[in-house]
mmCIF file as Biopython writes it, N, C-alpha, C and O atoms, coordinates in Angstrom:
data_model
#
loop_
_atom_site.group_PDB
_atom_site.id
_atom_site.type_symbol
_atom_site.label_atom_id
_atom_site.label_alt_id
_atom_site.label_comp_id
_atom_site.label_asym_id
_atom_site.label_entity_id
_atom_site.label_seq_id
_atom_site.pdbx_PDB_ins_code
_atom_site.Cartn_x
_atom_site.Cartn_y
_atom_site.Cartn_z
_atom_site.occupancy
_atom_site.B_iso_or_equiv
_atom_site.auth_seq_id
_atom_site.auth_asym_id
_atom_site.pdbx_PDB_model_num
ATOM 1   N N  . MET A ? 1  ? -100.797 180.487 28.355 1.0 0.0 1  A 1 
ATOM 2   C CA . MET A ? 1  ? -101.483 179.381 27.703 1.0 0.0 1  A 1 
ATOM 3   C C  . MET A ? 1  ? -101.906 179.760 26.284 1.0 0.0 1  A 1 
ATOM 4   O O  . MET A ? 1  ? -101.858 178.938 25.369 1.0 0.0 1  A 1 
ATOM 5   N N  . LYS A ? 2  ? -102.324 181.029 26.116 1.0 0.0 2  A 1 
ATOM 6   C CA . LYS A ? 2  ? -102.761 181.480 24.802 1.0 0.0 2  A 1 
ATOM 7   C C  . LYS A ? 2  ? -101.609 181.420 23.807 1.0 0.0 2  A 1 
ATOM 8   O O  . LYS A ? 2  ? -101.793 180.999 22.664 1.0 0.0 2  A 1 
ATOM 9   N N  . ASN A ? 3  ? -100.405 181.846 24.244 1.0 0.0 3  A 1 
ATOM 10  C CA . ASN A ? 3  ? -99.249  181.801 23.360 1.0 0.0 3  A 1 
ATOM 11  C C  . ASN A ? 3  ? -98.888  180.371 22.981 1.0 0.0 3  A 1 
ATOM 12  O O  . ASN A ? 3  ? -98.495  180.104 21.845 1.0 0.0 3  A 1 
ATOM 13  N N  . PHE A ? 4  ? -99.020  179.458 23.926 1.0 0.0 4  A 1 
ATOM 14  C CA . PHE A ? 4  ? -98.722  178.050 23.646 1.0 0.0 4  A 1 
ATOM 15  C C  . PHE A ? 4  ? -99.690  177.479 22.618 1.0 0.0 4  A 1 
ATOM 16  O O  . PHE A ? 4  ? -99.281  176.728 21.732 1.0 0.0 4  A 1 
ATOM 17  N N  . LEU A ? 5  ? -100.962 177.826 22.727 1.0 0.0 5  A 1 
ATOM 18  C CA . LEU A ? 5  ? -101.943 177.345 21.753 1.0 0.0 5  A 1 
ATOM 19  C C  . LEU A ? 5  ? -101.695 177.949 20.374 1.0 0.0 5  A 1 
ATOM 20  O O  . LEU A ? 5  ? -101.890 177.284 19.357 1.0 0.0 5  A 1 
ATOM 21  N N  . MET A ? 6  ? -101.265 179.207 20.341 1.0 0.0 6  A 1 
ATOM 22  C CA . MET A ? 6  ? -100.918 179.817 19.059 1.0 0.0 6  A 1 
ATOM 23  C C  . MET A ? 6  ? -99.704  179.122 18.451 1.0 0.0 6  A 1 
ATOM 24  O O  . MET A ? 6  ? -99.659  178.905 17.240 1.0 0.0 6  A 1 
ATOM 25  N N  . LEU A ? 7  ? -98.721  178.770 19.278 1.0 0.0 7  A 1 
ATOM 26  C CA . LEU A ? 7  ? -97.546  178.046 18.813 1.0 0.0 7  A 1 
ATOM 27  C C  . LEU A ? 7  ? -97.946  176.686 18.247 1.0 0.0 7  A 1 
ATOM 28  O O  . LEU A ? 7  ? -97.457  176.291 17.189 1.0 0.0 7  A 1 
ATOM 29  N N  . LEU A ? 8  ? -98.817  175.976 18.929 1.0 0.0 8  A 1 
ATOM 30  C CA . LEU A ? 8  ? -99.284  174.683 18.419 1.0 0.0 8  A 1 
ATOM 31  C C  . LEU A ? 8  ? -100.036 174.841 17.099 1.0 0.0 8  A 1 
ATOM 32  O O  . LEU A ? 8  ? -99.900  174.010 16.202 1.0 0.0 8  A 1 
ATOM 33  N N  . GLY A ? 9  ? -100.821 175.895 16.983 1.0 0.0 9  A 1 
ATOM 34  C CA . GLY A ? 9  ? -101.537 176.148 15.741 1.0 0.0 9  A 1 
ATOM 35  C C  . GLY A ? 9  ? -100.599 176.423 14.582 1.0 0.0 9  A 1 
ATOM 36  O O  . GLY A ? 9  ? -100.805 175.933 13.472 1.0 0.0 9  A 1 
ATOM 37  N N  . VAL A ? 10 ? -99.569  177.209 14.848 1.0 0.0 10 A 1 
ATOM 38  C CA . VAL A ? 10 ? -98.589  177.500 13.793 1.0 0.0 10 A 1 
ATOM 39  C C  . VAL A ? 10 ? -97.851  176.233 13.393 1.0 0.0 10 A 1 
ATOM 40  O O  . VAL A ? 10 ? -97.659  175.982 12.204 1.0 0.0 10 A 1 
ATOM 41  N N  . PHE A ? 11 ? -97.434  175.431 14.367 1.0 0.0 11 A 1 
ATOM 42  C CA . PHE A ? 11 ? -96.759  174.177 14.042 1.0 0.0 11 A 1 
ATOM 43  C C  . PHE A ? 11 ? -97.660  173.244 13.254 1.0 0.0 11 A 1 
ATOM 44  O O  . PHE A ? 11 ? -97.208  172.578 12.323 1.0 0.0 11 A 1 
ATOM 45  N N  . THR A ? 12 ? -98.927  173.195 13.622 1.0 0.0 12 A 1 
ATOM 46  C CA . THR A ? 12 ? -99.861  172.325 12.915 1.0 0.0 12 A 1 
ATOM 47  C C  . THR A ? 12 ? -100.008 172.752 11.468 1.0 0.0 12 A 1 
ATOM 48  O O  . THR A ? 12 ? -99.970  171.918 10.564 1.0 0.0 12 A 1 
ATOM 49  N N  . ILE A ? 13 ? -100.176 174.051 11.243 1.0 0.0 13 A 1 
ATOM 50  C CA . ILE A ? 13 ? -100.370 174.540 9.883  1.0 0.0 13 A 1 
ATOM 51  C C  . ILE A ? 13 ? -99.082  174.479 9.078  1.0 0.0 13 A 1 
ATOM 52  O O  . ILE A ? 13 ? -99.107  174.109 7.904  1.0 0.0 13 A 1 
ATOM 53  N N  . ALA A ? 14 ? -97.956  174.837 9.690  1.0 0.0 14 A 1 
ATOM 54  C CA . ALA A ? 14 ? -96.716  174.971 8.950  1.0 0.0 14 A 1 
ATOM 55  C C  . ALA A ? 14 ? -95.920  173.679 8.836  1.0 0.0 14 A 1 
ATOM 56  O O  . ALA A ? 14 ? -95.135  173.526 7.900  1.0 0.0 14 A 1 
ATOM 57  N N  . VAL A ? 15 ? -96.103  172.745 9.766  1.0 0.0 15 A 1 
ATOM 58  C CA . VAL A ? 15 ? -95.254  171.553 9.776  1.0 0.0 15 A 1 
ATOM 59  C C  . VAL A ? 15 ? -96.062  170.274 9.619  1.0 0.0 15 A 1 
ATOM 60  O O  . VAL A ? 15 ? -95.810  169.499 8.696  1.0 0.0 15 A 1 
ATOM 61  N N  . PHE A ? 16 ? -97.017  170.041 10.491 1.0 0.0 16 A 1 
ATOM 62  C CA . PHE A ? 16 ? -97.655  168.732 10.555 1.0 0.0 16 A 1 
ATOM 63  C C  . PHE A ? 16 ? -98.570  168.442 9.366  1.0 0.0 16 A 1 
ATOM 64  O O  . PHE A ? 16 ? -98.556  167.329 8.840  1.0 0.0 16 A 1 
ATOM 65  N N  . ILE A ? 17 ? -99.356  169.413 8.939  1.0 0.0 17 A 1 
ATOM 66  C CA . ILE A ? 17 ? -100.248 169.182 7.797  1.0 0.0 17 A 1 
ATOM 67  C C  . ILE A ? 17 ? -99.456  168.970 6.506  1.0 0.0 17 A 1 
ATOM 68  O O  . ILE A ? 17 ? -99.723  168.003 5.793  1.0 0.0 17 A 1 
ATOM 69  N N  . PRO A ? 18 ? -98.476  169.852 6.172  1.0 0.0 18 A 1 
ATOM 70  C CA . PRO A ? 18 ? -97.684  169.578 4.968  1.0 0.0 18 A 1 
ATOM 71  C C  . PRO A ? 18 ? -96.909  168.260 5.042  1.0 0.0 18 A 1 
ATOM 72  O O  . PRO A ? 18 ? -96.804  167.540 4.049  1.0 0.0 18 A 1 
ATOM 73  N N  . LEU A ? 19 ? -96.371  167.947 6.220  1.0 0.0 19 A 1 
ATOM 74  C CA . LEU A ? 19 ? -95.643  166.683 6.373  1.0 0.0 19 A 1 
ATOM 75  C C  . LEU A ? 19 ? -96.574  165.492 6.165  1.0 0.0 19 A 1 
ATOM 76  O O  . LEU A ? 19 ? -96.193  164.508 5.530  1.0 0.0 19 A 1 
ATOM 77  N N  . GLY A ? 20 ? -97.785  165.578 6.694  1.0 0.0 20 A 1 
ATOM 78  C CA . GLY A ? 20 ? -98.756  164.501 6.488  1.0 0.0 20 A 1 
ATOM 79  C C  . GLY A ? 20 ? -99.133  164.338 5.027  1.0 0.0 20 A 1 
ATOM 80  O O  . GLY A ? 20 ? -99.284  163.215 4.546  1.0 0.0 20 A 1 
ATOM 81  N N  . ILE A ? 21 ? -99.288  165.451 4.316  1.0 0.0 21 A 1 
ATOM 82  C CA . ILE A ? 21 ? -99.612  165.383 2.894  1.0 0.0 21 A 1 
ATOM 83  C C  . ILE A ? 21 ? -98.452  164.775 2.113  1.0 0.0 21 A 1 
ATOM 84  O O  . ILE A ? 21 ? -98.659  163.912 1.260  1.0 0.0 21 A 1 
ATOM 85  N N  . ILE A ? 22 ? -97.232  165.224 2.405  1.0 0.0 22 A 1 
ATOM 86  C CA . ILE A ? 22 ? -96.061  164.688 1.694  1.0 0.0 22 A 1 
ATOM 87  C C  . ILE A ? 22 ? -95.895  163.201 1.973  1.0 0.0 22 A 1 
ATOM 88  O O  . ILE A ? 22 ? -95.633  162.427 1.053  1.0 0.0 22 A 1 
ATOM 89  N N  . LEU A ? 23 ? -96.044  162.795 3.223  1.0 0.0 23 A 1 
ATOM 90  C CA . LEU A ? 23 ? -95.929  161.363 3.543  1.0 0.0 23 A 1 
ATOM 91  C C  . LEU A ? 23 ? -97.069  160.557 2.928  1.0 0.0 23 A 1 
ATOM 92  O O  . LEU A ? 23 ? -96.870  159.412 2.523  1.0 0.0 23 A 1 
ATOM 93  N N  . GLY A ? 24 ? -98.264  161.146 2.857  1.0 0.0 24 A 1 
ATOM 94  C CA . GLY A ? 24 ? -99.378  160.451 2.211  1.0 0.0 24 A 1 
ATOM 95  C C  . GLY A ? 24 ? -99.152  160.249 0.730  1.0 0.0 24 A 1 
ATOM 96  O O  . GLY A ? 24 ? -99.497  159.201 0.185  1.0 0.0 24 A 1 
ATOM 97  N N  . ILE A ? 25 ? -98.577  161.238 0.073  1.0 0.0 25 A 1 
ATOM 98  C CA . ILE A ? 25 ? -98.257  161.108 -1.352 1.0 0.0 25 A 1 
ATOM 99  C C  . ILE A ? 25 ? -97.139  160.091 -1.538 1.0 0.0 25 A 1 
ATOM 100 O O  . ILE A ? 25 ? -97.214  159.235 -2.419 1.0 0.0 25 A 1 
ATOM 101 N N  . TRP A ? 26 ? -96.101  160.184 -0.708 1.0 0.0 26 A 1 
ATOM 102 C CA . TRP A ? 26 ? -94.950  159.288 -0.830 1.0 0.0 26 A 1 
ATOM 103 C C  . TRP A ? 26 ? -95.338  157.827 -0.604 1.0 0.0 26 A 1 
ATOM 104 O O  . TRP A ? 26 ? -94.857  156.935 -1.302 1.0 0.0 26 A 1 
ATOM 105 N N  . SER A ? 27 ? -96.203  157.592 0.366  1.0 0.0 27 A 1 
ATOM 106 C CA . SER A ? 27 ? -96.569  156.206 0.678  1.0 0.0 27 A 1 
ATOM 107 C C  . SER A ? 27 ? -97.691  155.676 -0.208 1.0 0.0 27 A 1 
ATOM 108 O O  . SER A ? 27 ? -97.992  154.483 -0.168 1.0 0.0 27 A 1 
ATOM 109 N N  . GLY A ? 28 ? -98.310  156.535 -1.003 1.0 0.0 28 A 1 
ATOM 110 C CA . GLY A ? 28 ? -99.362  156.087 -1.917 1.0 0.0 28 A 1 
ATOM 111 C C  . GLY A ? 28 ? -100.725 155.972 -1.259 1.0 0.0 28 A 1 
ATOM 112 O O  . GLY A ? 28 ? -101.618 155.341 -1.824 1.0 0.0 28 A 1 
ATOM 113 N N  . ILE A ? 29 ? -100.916 156.554 -0.094 1.0 0.0 29 A 1 
ATOM 114 C CA . ILE A ? 29 ? -102.201 156.482 0.601  1.0 0.0 29 A 1 
ATOM 115 C C  . ILE A ? 29 ? -103.232 157.398 -0.052 1.0 0.0 29 A 1 
ATOM 116 O O  . ILE A ? 29 ? -104.394 157.025 -0.214 1.0 0.0 29 A 1 
ATOM 117 N N  . LEU A ? 30 ? -102.796 158.599 -0.423 1.0 0.0 30 A 1 
ATOM 118 C CA . LEU A ? 30 ? -103.728 159.557 -1.017 1.0 0.0 30 A 1 
ATOM 119 C C  . LEU A ? 30 ? -104.018 159.190 -2.475 1.0 0.0 30 A 1 
ATOM 120 O O  . LEU A ? 30 ? -103.105 158.790 -3.197 1.0 0.0 30 A 1 
ATOM 121 N N  . PRO A ? 31 ? -105.258 159.317 -2.913 1.0 0.0 31 A 1 
ATOM 122 C CA . PRO A ? 31 ? -105.564 159.046 -4.318 1.0 0.0 31 A 1 
ATOM 123 C C  . PRO A ? 31 ? -104.909 160.085 -5.236 1.0 0.0 31 A 1 
ATOM 124 O O  . PRO A ? 31 ? -104.616 161.204 -4.815 1.0 0.0 31 A 1 
ATOM 125 N N  . GLN A ? 32 ? -104.687 159.699 -6.479 1.0 0.0 32 A 1 
ATOM 126 C CA . GLN A ? 32 ? -103.968 160.563 -7.404 1.0 0.0 32 A 1 
ATOM 127 C C  . GLN A ? 32 ? -104.707 161.872 -7.660 1.0 0.0 32 A 1 
ATOM 128 O O  . GLN A ? 32 ? -104.073 162.919 -7.791 1.0 0.0 32 A 1 
ATOM 129 N N  . SER A ? 33 ? -106.012 161.831 -7.733 1.0 0.0 33 A 1 
ATOM 130 C CA . SER A ? 33 ? -106.760 163.064 -7.982 1.0 0.0 33 A 1 
ATOM 131 C C  . SER A ? 33 ? -106.572 164.064 -6.838 1.0 0.0 33 A 1 
ATOM 132 O O  . SER A ? 33 ? -106.487 165.270 -7.069 1.0 0.0 33 A 1 
ATOM 133 N N  . LEU A ? 34 ? -106.509 163.562 -5.616 1.0 0.0 34 A 1 
ATOM 134 C CA . LEU A ? 34 ? -106.276 164.438 -4.468 1.0 0.0 34 A 1 
ATOM 135 C C  . LEU A ? 34 ? -104.857 164.994 -4.500 1.0 0.0 34 A 1 
ATOM 136 O O  . LEU A ? 34 ? -104.635 166.144 -4.121 1.0 0.0 34 A 1 
ATOM 137 N N  . GLN A ? 35 ? -103.910 164.200 -4.943 1.0 0.0 35 A 1 
ATOM 138 C CA . GLN A ? 35 ? -102.535 164.676 -5.073 1.0 0.0 35 A 1 
ATOM 139 C C  . GLN A ? 35 ? -102.448 165.813 -6.077 1.0 0.0 35 A 1 
ATOM 140 O O  . GLN A ? 35 ? -101.769 166.811 -5.833 1.0 0.0 35 A 1 
ATOM 141 N N  . VAL A ? 36 ? -103.129 165.669 -7.199 1.0 0.0 36 A 1 
ATOM 142 C CA . VAL A ? 36 ? -103.136 166.715 -8.223 1.0 0.0 36 A 1 
ATOM 143 C C  . VAL A ? 36 ? -103.806 167.971 -7.683 1.0 0.0 36 A 1 
ATOM 144 O O  . VAL A ? 36 ? -103.315 169.077 -7.907 1.0 0.0 36 A 1 
ATOM 145 N N  . ALA A ? 37 ? -104.907 167.816 -6.983 1.0 0.0 37 A 1 
ATOM 146 C CA . ALA A ? 37 ? -105.609 168.974 -6.425 1.0 0.0 37 A 1 
ATOM 147 C C  . ALA A ? 37 ? -104.742 169.702 -5.397 1.0 0.0 37 A 1 
ATOM 148 O O  . ALA A ? 37 ? -104.721 170.933 -5.370 1.0 0.0 37 A 1 
ATOM 149 N N  . ILE A ? 38 ? -104.037 168.966 -4.566 1.0 0.0 38 A 1 
ATOM 150 C CA . ILE A ? 38 ? -103.151 169.579 -3.570 1.0 0.0 38 A 1 
ATOM 151 C C  . ILE A ? 38 ? -102.016 170.321 -4.274 1.0 0.0 38 A 1 
ATOM 152 O O  . ILE A ? 38 ? -101.667 171.433 -3.880 1.0 0.0 38 A 1 
ATOM 153 N N  . GLY A ? 39 ? -101.449 169.723 -5.297 1.0 0.0 39 A 1 
ATOM 154 C CA . GLY A ? 39 ? -100.367 170.368 -6.038 1.0 0.0 39 A 1 
ATOM 155 C C  . GLY A ? 39 ? -100.826 171.640 -6.724 1.0 0.0 39 A 1 
ATOM 156 O O  . GLY A ? 39 ? -100.144 172.662 -6.663 1.0 0.0 39 A 1 
ATOM 157 N N  . LEU A ? 40 ? -101.987 171.582 -7.382 1.0 0.0 40 A 1 
ATOM 158 C CA . LEU A ? 40 ? -102.510 172.773 -8.056 1.0 0.0 40 A 1 
ATOM 159 C C  . LEU A ? 40 ? -102.854 173.875 -7.058 1.0 0.0 40 A 1 
ATOM 160 O O  . LEU A ? 40 ? -102.610 175.054 -7.318 1.0 0.0 40 A 1 
ATOM 161 N N  . THR A ? 41 ? -103.413 173.494 -5.934 1.0 0.0 41 A 1 
ATOM 162 C CA . THR A ? 41 ? -103.732 174.480 -4.904 1.0 0.0 41 A 1 
ATOM 163 C C  . THR A ? 41 ? -102.462 175.158 -4.396 1.0 0.0 41 A 1 
ATOM 164 O O  . THR A ? 41 ? -102.446 176.371 -4.185 1.0 0.0 41 A 1 
ATOM 165 N N  . GLY A ? 42 ? -101.408 174.384 -4.202 1.0 0.0 42 A 1 
ATOM 166 C CA . GLY A ? 42 ? -100.140 174.954 -3.765 1.0 0.0 42 A 1 
ATOM 167 C C  . GLY A ? 42 ? -99.564  175.931 -4.774 1.0 0.0 42 A 1 
ATOM 168 O O  . GLY A ? 42 ? -99.065  176.994 -4.404 1.0 0.0 42 A 1 
ATOM 169 N N  . VAL A ? 43 ? -99.632  175.572 -6.048 1.0 0.0 43 A 1 
ATOM 170 C CA . VAL A ? 43 ? -99.114  176.453 -7.095 1.0 0.0 43 A 1 
ATOM 171 C C  . VAL A ? 43 ? -99.925  177.741 -7.161 1.0 0.0 43 A 1 
ATOM 172 O O  . VAL A ? 43 ? -99.357  178.828 -7.265 1.0 0.0 43 A 1 
ATOM 173 N N  . VAL A ? 44 ? -101.249 177.627 -7.099 1.0 0.0 44 A 1 
ATOM 174 C CA . VAL A ? 44 ? -102.111 178.813 -7.166 1.0 0.0 44 A 1 
ATOM 175 C C  . VAL A ? 44 ? -101.875 179.713 -5.954 1.0 0.0 44 A 1 
ATOM 176 O O  . VAL A ? 44 ? -101.786 180.933 -6.098 1.0 0.0 44 A 1 
ATOM 177 N N  . LEU A ? 45 ? -101.775 179.126 -4.771 1.0 0.0 45 A 1 
ATOM 178 C CA . LEU A ? 45 ? -101.528 179.940 -3.574 1.0 0.0 45 A 1 
ATOM 179 C C  . LEU A ? 45 ? -100.157 180.618 -3.621 1.0 0.0 45 A 1 
ATOM 180 O O  . LEU A ? 45 ? -100.022 181.778 -3.230 1.0 0.0 45 A 1 
ATOM 181 N N  . ALA A ? 46 ? -99.141  179.895 -4.098 1.0 0.0 46 A 1 
ATOM 182 C CA . ALA A ? 46 ? -97.809  180.490 -4.193 1.0 0.0 46 A 1 
ATOM 183 C C  . ALA A ? 46 ? -97.804  181.639 -5.195 1.0 0.0 46 A 1 
ATOM 184 O O  . ALA A ? 46 ? -97.244  182.701 -4.920 1.0 0.0 46 A 1 
ATOM 185 N N  . ALA A ? 47 ? -98.428  181.433 -6.361 1.0 0.0 47 A 1 
ATOM 186 C CA . ALA A ? 47 ? -98.488  182.496 -7.363 1.0 0.0 47 A 1 
ATOM 187 C C  . ALA A ? 47 ? -99.280  183.693 -6.841 1.0 0.0 47 A 1 
ATOM 188 O O  . ALA A ? 47 ? -98.884  184.840 -7.049 1.0 0.0 47 A 1 
ATOM 189 N N  . GLY A ? 48 ? -100.389 183.431 -6.170 1.0 0.0 48 A 1 
ATOM 190 C CA . GLY A ? 48 ? -101.182 184.519 -5.601 1.0 0.0 48 A 1 
ATOM 191 C C  . GLY A ? 48 ? -100.416 185.293 -4.549 1.0 0.0 48 A 1 
ATOM 192 O O  . GLY A ? 48 ? -100.519 186.517 -4.479 1.0 0.0 48 A 1 
ATOM 193 N N  . PHE A ? 49 ? -99.649  184.593 -3.731 1.0 0.0 49 A 1 
ATOM 194 C CA . PHE A ? 49 ? -98.854  185.249 -2.704 1.0 0.0 49 A 1 
ATOM 195 C C  . PHE A ? 49 ? -97.779  186.132 -3.329 1.0 0.0 49 A 1 
ATOM 196 O O  . PHE A ? 49 ? -97.564  187.263 -2.892 1.0 0.0 49 A 1 
ATOM 197 N N  . ILE A ? 50 ? -97.106  185.612 -4.350 1.0 0.0 50 A 1 
ATOM 198 C CA . ILE A ? 50 ? -96.037  186.371 -5.005 1.0 0.0 50 A 1 
ATOM 199 C C  . ILE A ? 50 ? -96.611  187.582 -5.738 1.0 0.0 50 A 1 
ATOM 200 O O  . ILE A ? 50 ? -96.123  188.699 -5.566 1.0 0.0 50 A 1 
ATOM 201 N N  . ILE A ? 51 ? -97.637  187.369 -6.546 1.0 0.0 51 A 1 
ATOM 202 C CA . ILE A ? 51 ? -98.231  188.460 -7.316 1.0 0.0 51 A 1 
ATOM 203 C C  . ILE A ? 51 ? -98.885  189.482 -6.385 1.0 0.0 51 A 1 
ATOM 204 O O  . ILE A ? 51 ? -98.711  190.687 -6.562 1.0 0.0 51 A 1 
ATOM 205 N N  . GLY A ? 52 ? -99.626  189.007 -5.409 1.0 0.0 52 A 1 
ATOM 206 C CA . GLY A ? 52 ? -100.269 189.911 -4.458 1.0 0.0 52 A 1 
ATOM 207 C C  . GLY A ? 52 ? -99.252  190.721 -3.669 1.0 0.0 52 A 1 
ATOM 208 O O  . GLY A ? 52 ? -99.464  191.911 -3.437 1.0 0.0 52 A 1 
ATOM 209 N N  . GLY A ? 53 ? -98.163  190.111 -3.258 1.0 0.0 53 A 1 
ATOM 210 C CA . GLY A ? 53 ? -97.124  190.831 -2.535 1.0 0.0 53 A 1 
ATOM 211 C C  . GLY A ? 53 ? -96.474  191.902 -3.387 1.0 0.0 53 A 1 
ATOM 212 O O  . GLY A ? 53 ? -96.207  193.007 -2.915 1.0 0.0 53 A 1 
ATOM 213 N N  . ASN A ? 54 ? -96.217  191.569 -4.654 1.0 0.0 54 A 1 
ATOM 214 C CA . ASN A ? 54 ? -95.623  192.563 -5.551 1.0 0.0 54 A 1 
ATOM 215 C C  . ASN A ? 54 ? -96.571  193.731 -5.798 1.0 0.0 54 A 1 
ATOM 216 O O  . ASN A ? 54 ? -96.145  194.886 -5.806 1.0 0.0 54 A 1 
ATOM 217 N N  . ILE A ? 55 ? -97.841  193.439 -5.998 1.0 0.0 55 A 1 
ATOM 218 C CA . ILE A ? 55 ? -98.818  194.505 -6.213 1.0 0.0 55 A 1 
ATOM 219 C C  . ILE A ? 55 ? -98.933  195.375 -4.966 1.0 0.0 55 A 1 
ATOM 220 O O  . ILE A ? 55 ? -99.016  196.599 -5.068 1.0 0.0 55 A 1 
ATOM 221 N N  . TYR A ? 56 ? -98.938  194.759 -3.807 1.0 0.0 56 A 1 
ATOM 222 C CA . TYR A ? 56 ? -99.004  195.529 -2.557 1.0 0.0 56 A 1 
ATOM 223 C C  . TYR A ? 56 ? -97.790  196.441 -2.414 1.0 0.0 56 A 1 
ATOM 224 O O  . TYR A ? 56 ? -97.929  197.602 -2.030 1.0 0.0 56 A 1 
ATOM 225 N N  . MET A ? 57 ? -96.601  195.924 -2.718 1.0 0.0 57 A 1 
ATOM 226 C CA . MET A ? 57 ? -95.391  196.744 -2.600 1.0 0.0 57 A 1 
ATOM 227 C C  . MET A ? 57 ? -95.405  197.887 -3.612 1.0 0.0 57 A 1 
ATOM 228 O O  . MET A ? 57 ? -95.008  199.005 -3.282 1.0 0.0 57 A 1 
ATOM 229 N N  . MET A ? 58 ? -95.858  197.622 -4.844 1.0 0.0 58 A 1 
ATOM 230 C CA . MET A ? 58 ? -95.951  198.697 -5.832 1.0 0.0 58 A 1 
ATOM 231 C C  . MET A ? 58 ? -96.959  199.755 -5.390 1.0 0.0 58 A 1 
ATOM 232 O O  . MET A ? 58 ? -96.699  200.952 -5.517 1.0 0.0 58 A 1 
ATOM 233 N N  . TRP A ? 59 ? -98.103  199.321 -4.873 1.0 0.0 59 A 1 
ATOM 234 C CA . TRP A ? 59 ? -99.129  200.253 -4.396 1.0 0.0 59 A 1 
ATOM 235 C C  . TRP A ? 59 ? -98.582  201.093 -3.249 1.0 0.0 59 A 1 
ATOM 236 O O  . TRP A ? 59 ? -98.851  202.292 -3.173 1.0 0.0 59 A 1 
ATOM 237 N N  . SER A ? 60 ? -97.820  200.472 -2.364 1.0 0.0 60 A 1 
ATOM 238 C CA . SER A ? 60 ? -97.233  201.195 -1.249 1.0 0.0 60 A 1 
ATOM 239 C C  . SER A ? 60 ? -96.244  202.254 -1.746 1.0 0.0 60 A 1 
ATOM 240 O O  . SER A ? 60 ? -96.214  203.373 -1.234 1.0 0.0 60 A 1 
ATOM 241 N N  . ASP A ? 61 ? -95.436  201.891 -2.747 1.0 0.0 61 A 1 
ATOM 242 C CA . ASP A ? 61 ? -94.486  202.858 -3.309 1.0 0.0 61 A 1 
ATOM 243 C C  . ASP A ? 61 ? -95.215  204.018 -3.985 1.0 0.0 61 A 1 
ATOM 244 O O  . ASP A ? 61 ? -94.810  205.171 -3.839 1.0 0.0 61 A 1 
ATOM 245 N N  . ILE A ? 62 ? -96.273  203.726 -4.714 1.0 0.0 62 A 1 
ATOM 246 C CA . ILE A ? 62 ? -97.033  204.780 -5.381 1.0 0.0 62 A 1 
ATOM 247 C C  . ILE A ? 62 ? -97.705  205.674 -4.345 1.0 0.0 62 A 1 
ATOM 248 O O  . ILE A ? 62 ? -97.713  206.897 -4.480 1.0 0.0 62 A 1 
ATOM 249 N N  . LYS A ? 63 ? -98.262  205.062 -3.322 1.0 0.0 63 A 1 
ATOM 250 C CA . LYS A ? 63 ? -98.963  205.819 -2.281 1.0 0.0 63 A 1 
ATOM 251 C C  . LYS A ? 63 ? -98.029  206.780 -1.546 1.0 0.0 63 A 1 
ATOM 252 O O  . LYS A ? 63 ? -98.414  207.906 -1.231 1.0 0.0 63 A 1 
ATOM 253 N N  . THR A ? 64 ? -96.814  206.337 -1.278 1.0 0.0 64 A 1 
ATOM 254 C CA . THR A ? 64 ? -95.868  207.193 -0.556 1.0 0.0 64 A 1 
ATOM 255 C C  . THR A ? 64 ? -95.144  208.164 -1.473 1.0 0.0 64 A 1 
ATOM 256 O O  . THR A ? 64 ? -94.429  209.043 -0.992 1.0 0.0 64 A 1 
ATOM 257 N N  . GLY A ? 65 ? -95.313  208.026 -2.787 1.0 0.0 65 A 1 
ATOM 258 C CA . GLY A ? 65 ? -94.659  208.914 -3.738 1.0 0.0 65 A 1 
ATOM 259 C C  . GLY A ? 65 ? -93.183  208.644 -3.896 1.0 0.0 65 A 1 
ATOM 260 O O  . GLY A ? 65 ? -92.410  209.566 -4.157 1.0 0.0 65 A 1 
ATOM 261 N N  . ARG A ? 66 ? -92.785  207.427 -3.748 1.0 0.0 66 A 1 
ATOM 262 C CA . ARG A ? 66 ? -91.367  207.090 -3.804 1.0 0.0 66 A 1 
ATOM 263 C C  . ARG A ? 66 ? -90.739  207.413 -5.152 1.0 0.0 66 A 1 
ATOM 264 O O  . ARG A ? 66 ? -89.600  207.877 -5.202 1.0 0.0 66 A 1 
ATOM 265 N N  . TYR A ? 67 ? -91.450  207.181 -6.233 1.0 0.0 67 A 1 
ATOM 266 C CA . TYR A ? 67 ? -90.881  207.376 -7.558 1.0 0.0 67 A 1 
ATOM 267 C C  . TYR A ? 67 ? -91.407  208.641 -8.253 1.0 0.0 67 A 1 
ATOM 268 O O  . TYR A ? 67 ? -91.214  208.816 -9.457 1.0 0.0 67 A 1 
ATOM 269 N N  . SER A ? 68 ? -92.054  209.495 -7.513 1.0 0.0 68 A 1 
ATOM 270 C CA . SER A ? 68 ? -92.545  210.717 -8.137 1.0 0.0 68 A 1 
ATOM 271 C C  . SER A ? 68 ? -91.398  211.708 -8.325 1.0 0.0 68 A 1 
ATOM 272 O O  . SER A ? 68 ? -90.490  211.792 -7.499 1.0 0.0 68 A 1 
ATOM 273 N N  . LYS A ? 69 ? -91.457  212.448 -9.419 1.0 0.0 69 A 1 
ATOM 274 C CA . LYS A ? 69 ? -90.415  213.442 -9.683 1.0 0.0 69 A 1 
ATOM 275 C C  . LYS A ? 69 ? -90.774  214.702 -8.899 1.0 0.0 69 A 1 
ATOM 276 O O  . LYS A ? 69 ? -91.796  215.343 -9.145 1.0 0.0 69 A 1 
ATOM 277 N N  . LYS A ? 70 ? -89.920  215.030 -7.968 1.0 0.0 70 A 1 
ATOM 278 C CA . LYS A ? 70 ? -90.151  216.185 -7.126 1.0 0.0 70 A 1 
ATOM 279 C C  . LYS A ? 70 ? -89.379  217.368 -7.705 1.0 0.0 70 A 1 
ATOM 280 O O  . LYS A ? 70 ? -88.174  217.279 -7.939 1.0 0.0 70 A 1 
ATOM 281 N N  . LYS A ? 71 ? -90.074  218.457 -7.930 1.0 0.0 71 A 1 
ATOM 282 C CA . LYS A ? 71 ? -89.428  219.653 -8.464 1.0 0.0 71 A 1 
ATOM 283 C C  . LYS A ? 71 ? -88.839  220.447 -7.307 1.0 0.0 71 A 1 
ATOM 284 O O  . LYS A ? 71 ? -89.501  220.721 -6.306 1.0 0.0 71 A 1 
ATOM 285 N N  . LYS A ? 72 ? -87.589  220.801 -7.478 1.0 0.0 72 A 1 
ATOM 286 C CA . LYS A ? 72 ? -86.902  221.542 -6.411 1.0 0.0 72 A 1 
ATOM 287 C C  . LYS A ? 72 ? -86.819  222.997 -6.742 1.0 0.0 72 A 1 
ATOM 288 O O  . LYS A ? 72 ? -86.274  223.778 -5.962 1.0 0.0 72 A 1 
#
């Protein structure tokens, strides 16, 4: 049952909420200011995810010494 509830949660976050927002924008139900706020939030989250992921990968490479010059 726990796995099923987790599956429903993932579907809700990944499919139903974005679909509802897109359909609300398409049908004109959502006010324009809310549409702009949703768009800006999406851009900021996407940029944060990309930049944060790159910084994490660089930090991981530095931590493991991947690019350090090893003297033989």
